[in-house]
C-alpha positions as CSV (number, residue, x, y, z in Angstrom):
1,M,-23.7,-1.5,47.4
2,R,-21.2,1.2,46.1
3,Q,-22.5,3.6,48.6
4,A,-22.5,1.3,51.5
5,I,-18.7,0.5,50.8
6,K,-18.0,4.2,50.5
7,R,-19.5,5.0,54.0
8,L,-17.4,2.0,55.6
9,L,-14.2,3.4,54.0
10,R,-14.9,6.9,54.8
11,P,-13.2,6.7,58.4
12,I,-10.1,4.8,57.1
13,R,-9.6,7.5,54.5
14,E,-10.0,10.3,57.0
15,L,-7.6,8.6,59.3
16,L,-4.9,8.0,56.7
17,G,-5.2,11.6,55.3
18,R,-3.9,12.8,58.6
19,F,-0.5,10.9,58.2
20,V,-0.2,11.3,54.4
21,L,2.1,14.1,53.4
22,D,0.2,17.1,52.1
23,E,1.9,17.1,48.7
24,N,0.7,13.7,47.8
25,N,-3.0,15.2,47.6
26,Y,-1.9,17.9,45.3
27,T,-1.3,15.8,42.2
28,G,-3.4,13.7,40.0
29,G,-7.2,13.8,40.3
30,N,-8.8,16.8,42.0
31,G,-5.2,18.4,42.5
32,C,-6.5,21.7,42.1
33,I,-9.1,21.3,44.5
34,H,-6.5,20.3,47.1
35,T,-4.2,23.1,46.4
36,G,-6.8,25.5,46.4
37,A,-8.2,24.2,49.6
38,S,-4.8,24.5,51.2
39,F,-4.5,28.2,49.9
40,I,-7.6,29.5,51.2
41,A,-7.1,27.7,54.7
42,W,-3.4,29.2,55.2
43,N,-4.5,32.6,54.0
44,Q,-8.0,32.7,55.8
45,V,-9.8,33.6,52.5
46,E,-13.3,34.0,53.6
47,G,-16.3,32.8,51.5
48,D,-18.4,29.9,50.5
49,Y,-17.6,27.0,48.0
50,L,-19.6,27.6,44.8
51,E,-19.6,24.7,42.1
52,F,-21.0,25.2,38.7
53,G,-21.6,21.8,37.0
54,V,-21.8,19.3,39.8
55,Y,-22.9,16.1,37.6
56,K,-23.0,13.1,40.1
57,G,-21.0,15.0,43.1
58,G,-17.5,13.7,43.0
59,S,-15.7,16.9,42.9
60,F,-18.2,18.5,45.1
61,S,-17.5,15.8,47.9
62,E,-13.9,16.0,47.3
63,A,-14.1,19.7,47.6
64,F,-16.0,19.7,51.0
65,I,-13.4,16.8,52.3
66,A,-10.3,18.8,51.3
67,I,-11.6,22.2,52.7
68,E,-12.8,21.0,56.0
69,R,-9.5,18.8,56.3
70,Q,-7.3,21.9,55.5
71,R,-9.4,23.9,58.2
72,R,-8.7,21.3,60.9
73,I,-4.9,21.5,60.0
74,V,-4.5,25.2,60.1
75,T,-6.5,25.1,63.4
76,G,-3.5,23.1,64.9
77,E,-1.0,25.1,63.4
78,M,-1.9,28.9,63.4
79,P,-1.9,31.1,66.4
80,H,-5.6,31.5,67.6
81,S,-5.7,35.3,67.3
82,P,-9.2,37.1,67.1
83,A,-8.8,37.4,63.2
84,F,-8.3,33.7,62.8
85,M,-10.9,32.8,65.1
86,S,-13.6,35.0,63.5
87,W,-12.5,33.4,60.1
88,L,-12.8,29.9,61.5
89,A,-16.1,30.5,63.0
90,A,-17.5,31.4,59.7
91,K,-18.0,28.0,58.3
92,P,-18.3,28.0,54.6
93,R,-21.4,26.6,52.9
94,Y,-21.4,24.5,49.7
95,F,-23.5,25.7,46.8
96,A,-24.3,23.4,43.9
97,F,-25.4,24.9,40.7
98,D,-26.7,22.6,38.0
99,S,-29.6,22.2,35.6
100,F,-29.5,18.5,36.8
101,E,-30.7,17.9,33.1
102,G,-27.4,17.5,31.4
103,L,-25.8,19.9,29.0
104,P,-28.2,22.4,27.0
105,P,-28.9,22.6,23.4
106,G,-27.1,25.1,21.3
107,D,-25.2,25.9,18.2
108,A,-21.9,27.0,19.6
109,A,-18.7,24.8,18.9
110,R,-18.7,21.6,21.0
111,Q,-16.4,18.8,21.8
112,V,-17.7,15.3,20.4
113,D,-18.9,14.2,23.7
114,Y,-20.9,17.5,24.5
115,V,-24.1,16.6,23.1
116,P,-27.3,18.0,24.7
117,G,-28.4,16.2,27.9
118,A,-24.9,14.8,28.3
119,F,-23.7,14.5,32.1
120,A,-27.3,14.7,33.4
121,C,-27.8,13.4,36.9
122,S,-31.1,14.3,39.0
123,E,-30.8,16.6,41.9
124,Q,-32.0,13.7,44.2
125,Q,-29.3,11.4,43.1
126,F,-26.8,14.0,43.3
127,R,-27.6,14.9,47.0
128,A,-27.6,10.9,47.8
129,N,-24.2,10.6,46.5
130,V,-22.6,13.6,48.4
131,A,-24.6,12.3,51.6
132,A,-23.1,9.0,51.3
133,D,-19.4,10.7,50.9
134,G,-20.0,12.3,54.4
135,V,-20.9,15.8,53.2
136,D,-22.7,18.0,55.9
137,M,-26.0,18.3,54.0
138,Q,-26.8,21.0,56.5
139,R,-24.3,23.3,54.8
140,V,-25.4,22.3,51.1
141,I,-27.4,24.5,49.1
142,T,-28.5,23.4,45.7
143,V,-29.7,25.9,42.9
144,K,-31.5,24.1,40.0
145,G,-31.8,25.6,36.5
146,M,-30.2,26.5,33.3
147,Y,-27.7,29.2,34.2
148,D,-29.1,32.0,31.9
149,Q,-32.2,31.7,34.0
150,S,-31.2,30.4,37.5
151,L,-28.1,32.8,38.1
152,V,-30.0,35.8,39.1
153,R,-29.6,38.3,42.0
154,E,-32.5,37.1,43.9
155,V,-30.5,33.9,44.8
156,K,-27.7,36.0,46.2
157,T,-30.2,37.8,48.5
158,R,-32.3,34.8,49.5
159,H,-29.1,32.9,50.7
160,Q,-27.2,35.8,51.8
161,L,-24.4,35.0,49.3
162,K,-21.9,37.7,49.6
163,Q,-18.4,36.1,48.9
164,A,-16.7,33.0,47.5
165,A,-13.6,31.5,48.8
166,M,-13.5,29.0,45.8
167,V,-15.2,28.7,42.5
168,F,-15.4,25.5,40.6
169,I,-16.6,25.8,37.2
170,D,-17.3,22.7,35.1
171,C,-19.5,24.2,32.3
172,D,-17.8,22.7,29.5
173,L,-19.4,25.2,27.1
174,Y,-18.9,28.9,26.2
175,E,-22.6,29.8,26.5
176,S,-22.8,28.1,29.9
177,T,-19.6,29.7,31.3
178,V,-20.6,33.2,30.5
179,P,-23.6,33.7,32.9
180,V,-21.5,31.9,35.5
181,L,-18.6,34.5,35.5
182,D,-21.0,37.3,35.3
183,F,-22.7,36.1,38.6
184,V,-19.5,35.5,40.5
185,T,-18.1,39.0,39.4
186,D,-19.2,40.6,42.7
187,L,-18.6,37.5,44.7
188,V,-14.9,37.0,44.0
189,G,-12.1,39.1,46.2
190,Q,-8.4,38.9,46.7
191,G,-7.2,35.3,46.8
192,T,-10.4,33.7,45.7
193,I,-9.6,30.4,43.9
194,I,-11.4,29.9,40.6
195,I,-11.0,26.3,38.9
196,F,-11.8,25.6,35.5
197,H,-12.3,22.1,35.0
198,D,-12.3,22.4,31.1
199,W,-9.9,25.0,30.4
200,F,-7.9,23.0,27.8
201,R,-10.7,21.5,26.1
202,F,-11.3,22.4,22.2
203,K,-7.5,21.5,21.8
204,G,-6.5,24.3,24.1
205,S,-7.9,27.2,21.8
206,P,-8.5,30.5,23.5
207,D,-11.3,31.1,21.2
208,H,-13.5,28.4,22.6
209,G,-15.2,27.1,25.6
210,E,-14.0,28.2,29.2
211,Q,-11.0,30.1,27.9
212,R,-13.1,32.3,25.7
213,A,-15.6,33.2,28.3
214,C,-12.8,34.0,30.8
215,G,-11.0,36.2,28.3
216,E,-13.9,38.2,27.7
217,W,-15.0,38.4,31.3
218,L,-11.5,39.9,32.2
219,K,-11.9,42.4,29.5
220,R,-15.5,43.6,31.1
221,N,-13.7,43.5,34.4
222,P,-10.3,45.2,34.4
223,Q,-10.2,45.3,38.2
224,L,-9.5,41.7,38.1
225,E,-6.6,39.8,37.2
226,L,-6.2,35.9,37.3
227,I,-2.8,34.5,38.3
228,E,-2.2,30.9,37.3
229,Y,-2.1,28.7,40.4
230,W,-2.1,25.0,39.5
231,R,-2.5,22.9,36.5
232,E,-4.1,19.6,36.8
233,G,-3.9,16.7,34.3
234,P,-4.6,17.3,30.6
235,Q,-7.5,20.0,30.9
236,A,-7.9,21.6,34.3
237,M,-6.6,24.9,35.5
238,A,-6.8,26.7,38.9
239,F,-6.2,30.6,39.1
240,L,-6.1,32.7,42.0
241,V,-7.8,36.3,41.9
242,N,-5.8,39.4,42.3
243,M,-7.8,42.8,42.9
244,K,-5.7,45.3,40.9
245,G,-5.0,48.2,43.1
246,A,-6.2,46.6,46.2
247,P,-4.0,46.9,49.4
248,A,-2.4,43.7,50.5
249,A,-4.0,42.3,53.7
250,G,-2.9,39.9,56.4
251,N,-0.7,37.0,56.0
């Protein structure tokens, strides 16, 4: 019943989205996704969408809707130069990375709700959920497995994954975030948006969780700088990637 209702409401939501001021989409739930989608569209940031920790698919569907909507908006506003048309023709794919078995066991510090197996949703159910939300499943790629085993170069080679326009990290744990950031190091570029869904968990401590993993990652990769772009609610943060020393391009 829930999925049937969502399918019925989809056309209405899409129609209303054309008349609602863009600013209204930037606050509240999924604000980081909407601001990020606007940024990568107006700046023609090339690459795919990568989400790590998709659970039931809510944020994944929201990202698809937001990115595709912003691409339609800029198509009606931007001059159709050869460079713009080349960017537009390269439709992004949507990658879902998850164990689909919930959080892994481990000895590192955890929030009280971060128990092994929490946030589990089967791959089949995830795909059914996002399909019901109107996501183009021909552009969805799921990569199943624990990150320390599944995030390997063979995945990039098999799917010709070369660049990420937006990275959404909902890993909760330090030990899960470390392999994710290592995996995306050669995929991010100038203007890539990185969203950390649980940036301010562990009472905001930079010595735990996603903040700790990110700090260590930046030390290992001094060519990268993260510029704060948007804060959402009590725990999420969006950054844009700045490649130190790289020449400014385009827009």
